[in-house]
N, C-alpha and C positions, 0 to 999 in steps of 0.2 A: 491581418486576417490573422489568427495560428494554427502552424501547422498541422497536420494531424499524432504525428512522428510527435515532437512536440510538448501536442494534448494527452497523449499515450503516458508521457517518459515521465509526465510528468503529476502525473494522476497517480502512478505505479511509486513519488517520492512518498506523495496525499498515507496512501492505504500501507505502506508498508513504515509510517512514521507511527498511523492512529494502532498500528493493531500490533505494536509496543511500548504506545500508551507515551510515543514525544511529543510533544509541543513544541508552533510549527516556531515559540523563543530559543526552546533549547535544543531548535536540529540548528537552527541561524547559532545564532551561542557554539556548539561543540564545528564548523563550517567556517570560524570569521562572518556573520553576514548579516546583515539585518532581516526580523520575519517578512518585515514585508514581501524583503526582498522574496524569500523560502515564497510567501503567494501567488511570488508569478511564476513561481516554479510552477506550483499545485495547479493551477490555472492556466497554461500552454504559454499564456504571452507573453512570457520571455524565457530562450536558449538556452539550457543548462552548458556551459561550458563541458570541455572534456576530465581539462583538473576539474572541474567544481565537484562535478557528478563524481569523480573519486572522492574527492571530500566527499562527497554525499555519504556514500558508494560507502564508506568507513562508518560512518556516523549510527550506519543501518545496521549497518551487518551483517550486510549483501554482501555481493559477484557483481558488476556494473549485471551482469547480462542479466539481472534481473530484472533494471528496468526496463528490457527489453522484449521480456518476454512478453506474444500475442503479438508482437510489431506489423506480422504481414495483417490481422483483420485489422488495425489498428491505420495504416497504410492503406488502405485497402474503400476506410472512410463505416467499417460494423465497426462491434462492440464488442469488447474480448469474450466476452461472455454472453448472452442472451439475458436480459433486466436481471446483471452485473451487482451482485446480493451486494458484492463490497464495499457498493455506492451507496450501502443503507446504512449508514453510523450502529440500529440497533444489533444488525446481525458482525459487524468489526466490533460489538464491543461487549461481542458475545463469545465470541472466537479470543479474544483477548480475552474473559476475563476465563474462559473451559481451561488453555495454557499456560496461567498462576494458578491451578489446578496442580500438586501431587501426581504423577505419572500413573502410579496404580494407585488412585482417587479416576484420575481420569477417564482412566480401563474400564472404568465399573459407570462410569458414567457416561458413558458411550453402547454403548453397550444396552443400558438403560434403552438410551433416547433412540436403537436404533431396536428393542420390541417394541416400543411406543408409538412410532412411526408406522412399525405392521402390522401393530394392531390401527393403530388411525382407520 
């Protein structure tokens, strides 16, 4: 049975990888392991060692603490966020595309989205 903390860390690895548009194979290549191992980490089936987590954090450009954000909720078996929006591939693709837009255009798009949501 997987430990809730291992599952949480795995989800955070997967979400960060998706956010930056990296495949499991690309991440595996950067840390020097096979992509199947990344799959096992992301599902929480295999526990990530401290040194491997360090390598993954460097590969995806976050501090190690990123993987433990919301850990108290995970330890209690609760989702980090109700309806975890980052679990939705469409939402992740939207966020990734949003951050690919130059900052001044992104700000205008954000303002437009806010106006449209207020009008709905």
